[in-house]
C-alpha positions as CSV (number, residue, x, y, z in Angstrom):
1,M,34.6,36.5,-11.5
2,R,38.4,37.3,-10.9
3,V,40.0,40.5,-11.8
4,K,42.8,39.6,-13.2
5,C,46.1,42.2,-12.1
6,R,48.7,43.0,-14.5
7,Y,52.2,44.9,-14.1
8,A,52.3,46.0,-10.6
9,P,56.0,45.7,-9.8
10,A,58.1,46.7,-6.7
11,A,56.9,49.0,-3.7
12,L,53.8,49.7,-5.3
13,V,53.0,46.2,-5.6
14,V,54.2,46.1,-1.1
15,A,51.8,48.4,-0.4
16,L,48.9,46.8,-2.4
17,S,47.3,43.7,-0.7
18,T,46.1,40.9,-2.7
19,S,43.1,40.9,-1.2
20,L,41.9,44.4,-2.4
21,F,42.4,43.0,-5.7
22,G,40.9,39.5,-5.3
23,C,43.2,37.9,-6.4
24,G,44.0,34.7,-6.3
25,V,48.6,33.3,-6.7
26,P,48.4,31.4,-9.7
27,E,49.8,27.6,-9.4
28,G,53.3,27.3,-9.7
29,T,54.2,31.1,-9.1
30,L,56.2,29.8,-5.5
31,I,58.8,26.8,-6.6
32,S,60.6,24.8,-4.0
33,D,61.9,22.3,-5.9
34,C,65.0,21.8,-8.6
35,V,64.1,19.7,-11.1
36,D,64.0,20.0,-15.1
37,K,60.6,20.7,-16.9
38,G,61.4,19.4,-20.2
39,N,63.9,21.1,-21.7
40,L,64.1,23.8,-19.3
41,H,67.1,23.0,-16.8
42,P,67.5,25.1,-13.6
43,V,71.2,24.9,-11.7
44,C,70.5,25.7,-8.5
45,G,71.7,27.2,-4.9
46,M,73.0,30.9,-5.8
47,Q,71.6,33.8,-4.8
48,S,69.4,35.3,-7.2
49,P,71.9,35.5,-10.6
50,E,70.6,38.8,-11.7
51,D,73.0,39.6,-14.6
52,I,75.1,37.5,-16.6
53,A,78.7,38.1,-18.6
54,V,80.4,35.8,-21.0
55,V,83.9,35.2,-20.4
56,P,86.3,35.9,-23.3
57,G,87.1,32.2,-24.6
58,G,83.4,30.8,-24.0
59,D,84.4,28.9,-21.1
60,Y,83.2,30.4,-18.2
61,L,80.3,33.0,-17.2
62,L,80.3,35.8,-14.6
63,L,77.2,36.4,-12.7
64,S,76.1,38.9,-9.8
65,E,74.1,38.1,-7.0
66,L,71.5,40.5,-6.6
67,G,70.8,41.5,-2.7
68,S,67.7,43.2,-3.0
69,L,69.1,46.8,-3.8
70,G,71.5,46.8,-1.0
71,E,69.2,45.5,1.9
72,R,71.2,42.2,1.5
73,S,74.8,41.3,0.4
74,G,75.9,39.4,-2.3
75,R,79.1,38.0,-4.5
76,I,80.6,37.6,-7.9
77,L,79.8,33.7,-9.4
78,L,82.2,31.9,-11.4
79,F,80.2,29.6,-13.6
80,T,82.0,26.7,-15.8
81,V,79.9,26.0,-18.7
82,E,81.2,22.6,-19.5
83,D,80.3,21.1,-16.0
84,E,77.7,23.6,-14.4
85,S,79.7,24.0,-11.5
86,W,80.5,27.6,-9.8
87,R,82.2,28.9,-7.2
88,P,82.4,32.8,-5.8
89,I,85.2,35.0,-6.9
90,F,84.5,38.0,-5.4
91,P,84.9,39.3,-2.4
92,R,87.8,36.9,-2.0
93,E,90.2,37.4,1.1
94,G,93.4,38.7,0.3
95,A,91.8,41.1,-2.1
96,G,94.1,44.5,-1.6
97,K,94.2,47.5,-3.9
98,P,96.0,48.3,-6.7
99,E,99.1,50.7,-6.7
100,N,96.9,53.0,-9.4
101,V,93.5,53.3,-8.6
102,Q,91.3,53.9,-11.3
103,G,88.2,55.7,-12.0
104,D,86.9,58.3,-8.9
105,A,89.9,60.1,-7.0
106,A,87.4,60.1,-3.8
107,C,87.3,56.1,-4.6
108,T,90.4,54.4,-2.7
109,E,89.4,51.5,-1.1
110,P,88.1,48.3,-2.4
111,P,84.2,47.0,-1.9
112,T,83.7,44.9,1.8
113,A,82.0,41.7,1.9
114,Q,79.0,44.0,2.3
115,M,79.1,44.2,-1.1
116,S,75.7,44.2,-3.2
117,P,75.8,43.4,-6.6
118,H,73.1,44.4,-9.3
119,G,73.9,45.2,-13.3
120,T,77.0,44.7,-14.9
121,H,79.1,44.5,-18.3
122,L,82.2,43.2,-19.5
123,V,84.7,45.5,-22.1
124,Q,87.9,45.0,-23.9
125,L,89.3,48.4,-23.3
126,D,91.9,50.1,-26.0
127,D,95.0,48.5,-24.7
128,G,93.4,44.8,-25.1
129,S,92.6,44.4,-21.3
130,W,89.3,43.4,-20.0
131,R,87.4,45.4,-17.7
132,Y,84.1,43.9,-15.6
133,L,81.9,46.7,-14.3
134,V,79.7,46.0,-11.1
135,V,77.0,48.3,-9.9
136,N,77.2,48.3,-5.8
137,H,74.6,49.0,-3.6
138,G,76.4,47.8,-0.2
139,R,78.0,50.5,2.0
140,R,78.1,53.1,-1.4
141,E,76.6,53.4,-4.4
142,A,79.1,53.1,-6.8
143,V,80.1,51.3,-10.1
144,E,83.5,48.8,-9.4
145,L,85.9,48.3,-11.7
146,F,87.5,45.1,-12.0
147,S,90.0,43.9,-14.2
148,L,89.7,40.6,-15.7
149,E,92.5,37.8,-15.6
150,M,93.9,34.3,-16.1
151,S,95.5,32.8,-13.2
152,A,98.4,30.5,-13.8
153,S,95.9,27.8,-13.6
154,G,94.3,29.5,-16.7
155,A,90.9,30.2,-14.3
156,P,89.7,34.1,-14.5
157,Q,89.7,35.9,-11.7
158,L,89.2,39.6,-10.9
159,Q,91.1,42.5,-9.8
160,W,89.6,45.6,-8.1
161,Q,91.3,48.5,-10.1
162,G,88.6,51.5,-8.6
163,C,85.3,53.1,-8.7
164,V,83.1,55.6,-9.9
165,L,81.1,57.0,-7.1
166,A,77.1,57.4,-8.3
167,A,75.9,61.1,-8.8
168,D,74.0,62.7,-5.3
169,N,70.7,61.1,-5.0
170,T,70.8,58.0,-7.1
171,L,69.9,54.4,-7.0
172,I,71.6,53.1,-9.9
173,N,70.2,49.7,-12.0
174,D,72.8,49.1,-15.1
175,V,75.9,50.0,-16.4
176,V,77.9,49.7,-20.1
177,G,81.6,50.6,-20.5
178,L,82.9,52.0,-23.8
179,A,86.7,50.8,-25.4
180,N,88.3,54.3,-23.7
181,G,87.3,53.6,-20.3
182,D,84.4,55.8,-20.4
183,V,81.1,54.6,-18.1
184,I,77.1,55.0,-18.5
185,Y,75.2,53.4,-16.4
186,T,71.2,54.2,-15.1
187,R,69.3,56.1,-12.6
188,M,66.6,54.1,-11.8
189,F,65.1,56.6,-9.1
190,H,66.3,59.1,-6.7
191,P,66.1,57.2,-3.5
192,D,66.2,60.2,-1.1
193,D,63.4,62.1,-2.5
194,F,59.8,61.9,-1.0
195,M,58.4,58.9,-2.5
196,G,61.1,59.2,-5.1
197,E,60.7,55.4,-5.6
198,M,56.9,55.3,-6.1
199,R,57.1,57.9,-8.4
200,G,58.5,55.4,-10.7
201,M,56.2,52.8,-9.9
202,L,53.5,54.9,-10.9
203,G,54.7,55.7,-14.2
204,F,56.4,59.5,-13.2
205,T,59.6,60.4,-14.5
206,S,62.0,59.0,-11.8
207,G,65.1,58.1,-13.7
208,D,68.1,58.9,-16.3
209,V,71.5,58.1,-17.7
210,W,74.7,59.1,-16.5
211,R,78.2,59.3,-18.4
212,W,81.8,59.6,-16.5
213,N,85.1,60.0,-17.7
214,Q,88.6,60.5,-16.4
215,A,89.0,63.9,-17.7
216,N,85.5,65.4,-17.0
217,G,83.7,63.3,-14.1
218,L,80.0,62.8,-14.3
219,R,77.5,64.6,-16.4
220,L,74.0,64.0,-16.9
221,L,73.0,62.7,-21.1
222,P,70.1,64.9,-21.8
223,G,66.8,63.2,-23.1
224,T,67.3,60.6,-21.2
225,E,64.4,60.8,-18.6
226,G,61.9,58.1,-17.9
227,S,60.3,55.8,-15.4
228,L,61.8,53.4,-13.4
229,T,65.0,53.5,-16.0
230,N,66.2,49.7,-16.1
231,G,68.7,48.1,-18.2
232,I,71.0,49.4,-20.7
233,E,73.4,48.0,-24.0
234,I,75.5,49.3,-25.7
235,S,75.9,48.5,-29.8
236,A,79.2,47.3,-30.7
237,E,80.8,50.2,-32.8
238,E,79.6,52.3,-29.7
239,R,77.6,54.6,-31.4
240,Y,74.3,53.7,-29.5
241,I,72.9,52.8,-26.5
242,F,69.6,51.2,-25.7
243,I,68.3,52.3,-23.1
244,N,64.9,50.0,-21.4
245,Q,62.7,53.0,-19.6
246,Y,60.6,49.8,-17.5
247,M,57.8,51.8,-16.4
248,D,57.2,53.7,-19.8
249,E,57.4,50.3,-21.6
250,E,59.6,51.6,-23.7
251,I,63.3,51.0,-25.5
252,Q,64.8,54.4,-26.4
253,K,67.8,54.1,-28.8
254,Y,70.5,57.1,-28.1
255,D,72.9,58.5,-30.4
256,L,75.7,59.2,-28.3
257,G,77.5,61.2,-30.5
258,A,74.4,63.2,-31.1
259,E,73.1,63.1,-27.7
260,K,69.9,62.3,-28.5
261,V,67.0,59.3,-29.2
262,V,66.9,58.8,-32.2
263,G,64.2,55.6,-32.1
264,T,61.8,53.9,-29.7
265,A,59.8,50.4,-29.6
266,P,57.4,49.8,-27.4
267,V,58.0,46.5,-25.1
268,P,56.3,46.3,-22.1
269,H,58.5,45.9,-18.7
270,A,62.1,45.5,-20.2
271,D,64.5,44.3,-17.4
272,N,68.3,43.6,-18.6
273,S,68.9,43.4,-22.5
274,A,72.1,41.4,-24.4
275,W,73.2,40.6,-27.6
276,G,71.5,37.9,-29.6
277,P,73.5,35.5,-32.0
278,G,71.9,37.5,-35.6
279,G,72.3,40.7,-34.4
280,E,69.0,41.6,-32.3
281,L,69.0,42.8,-28.8
282,W,67.4,40.3,-26.7
283,L,64.9,41.6,-24.1
284,A,63.7,39.9,-20.6
285,S,60.1,41.4,-20.1
286,Q,58.0,40.6,-17.2
287,A,54.8,40.3,-16.8
288,A,53.5,40.5,-13.4
289,D,50.5,40.0,-11.8
290,V,49.9,41.6,-8.6
291,A,49.6,38.7,-6.3
292,S,52.1,36.7,-8.5
293,Y,54.7,39.3,-7.3
294,T,53.5,40.0,-3.4
295,A,53.7,36.3,-3.0
296,C,57.4,36.1,-4.7
297,M,58.3,39.3,-2.6
298,R,57.4,38.1,1.1
299,D,60.8,36.3,0.5
300,P,63.1,37.0,-1.9
301,A,64.7,34.0,-1.7
302,V,61.6,31.6,-3.1
303,T,62.1,31.0,-6.4
304,C,59.6,32.9,-8.4
305,G,57.6,31.8,-11.2
306,M,56.2,35.0,-12.4
307,A,55.4,34.8,-16.1
308,F,58.4,36.4,-18.8
309,E,58.9,37.4,-22.3
310,I,62.2,37.3,-24.2
311,V,61.8,40.0,-27.3
312,A,63.9,40.2,-29.6
313,L,64.7,44.0,-31.1
314,D,65.9,45.0,-34.5
315,P,68.0,47.3,-33.9
316,E,68.0,49.2,-37.0
317,T,64.4,48.9,-37.8
318,M,63.2,48.6,-34.0
319,Q,61.0,46.1,-34.9
320,S,60.3,44.0,-32.1
321,R,59.2,40.3,-31.7
322,I,58.5,37.9,-29.3
323,I,60.9,34.6,-29.0
324,F,60.0,32.7,-26.1
325,Q,57.2,32.7,-23.2
326,H,57.3,31.1,-20.1
327,Q,56.0,30.8,-16.7
328,G,56.0,28.5,-13.4
329,P,58.5,25.9,-12.8
330,P,61.4,25.8,-13.0
331,M,61.5,29.4,-12.7
332,G,60.2,32.6,-13.7
333,A,60.8,36.4,-13.3
334,A,63.5,36.3,-15.4
335,T,65.7,39.1,-15.8
336,I,68.4,38.2,-18.5
337,A,68.9,36.3,-21.5
338,T,72.3,35.6,-22.7
339,P,72.8,32.9,-25.5
340,H,76.1,31.4,-25.9
341,R,77.2,27.8,-27.6
342,G,73.4,26.7,-28.5
343,K,72.2,27.4,-25.0
344,V,70.3,30.0,-23.6
345,Y,71.5,31.0,-19.9
346,L,68.8,33.5,-17.3
347,G,68.7,34.9,-14.9
348,S,66.4,36.2,-12.1
349,F,66.0,38.9,-9.1
350,L,64.6,36.4,-7.2
351,G,65.2,32.7,-6.4
352,D,68.1,30.7,-6.2
353,R,69.0,29.5,-9.7
354,L,69.9,30.1,-13.3
355,L,68.0,28.7,-15.7
356,I,69.4,27.0,-18.9
357,V,67.3,26.4,-22.2
358,P,68.2,25.1,-25.7
359,L,68.8,28.0,-28.4
360,S,66.3,26.3,-30.2
361,E,63.7,26.8,-27.8
362,F,63.9,30.2,-28.9
363,G,64.1,30.0,-33.0
364,A,67.5,30.9,-33.3
365,Q,69.9,28.5,-34.7
366,P,73.6,27.8,-32.6
């Protein structure tokens, strides 16, 4: 009889051998081709497009290429919705620094070619401008601040404006911004602590949420502690944030005014989140078995067919439902599901592709 191995992510999986559990690798776990499967359409050639933002106007997406939490560099890609083409938009040659640097006073230089992106967020500031926030693990642990502007040709371009340096002993996962310029990020674990990451893998408290503003700097938001604190999203009126506590298998609804958790929902291993067309929060929930994760992590460039679900969460009642499930080709291990113009764009922390699926497959209407 074969033993099924459920939910054992990251360093814990690396530490465990597949033979210890007697698990085989499911068929379709390691994907080398780039072909459609039914209505599931991959766009390949990228490096682990982990997070997605829709550019105002809707003609473009911004994709962040994950670099294994700083082990590799990555880029910000500009994806054209109409023809599914893409190109790097940052780093770019000749990208200087602005006259008036924003963010931390100690952050005076733009990220180098060693920039290693992670979570992102696009927010419109009170003055009407758009700010693109990018978690960066390359050469410094920070949230990079970019302005999003249109070039003379009408294509979006990014201009670095400054950064928010992380608190000591921090590995950031995801970020959201507020219209007033405040930045809120999740700390996944304490990288300098003995077994800091492993504590989170085993379900012990490892992470929390921090808020920065220009006047007062960084401070910890009380009551946000959890295990491998992961994705974060903010409500339209900026009253609540929704925190994905990955190993606690819980989503927390946090009131920013009262500074306390006001609701929770059980969701297994939620990574990133995005707002759905009906006002629900869409969460990418990963269902990894030990054998699949071990096989995929041997080479982060390999596209992984690991099982995942997209869960829709009602932000008022905190009730959830599964709206999409998939395992195998053309892509698994989804980190984000972003609905846009009748399609859903899914990224992953492993592999070389973006997955595009009709919105109708999610039980939603365009």
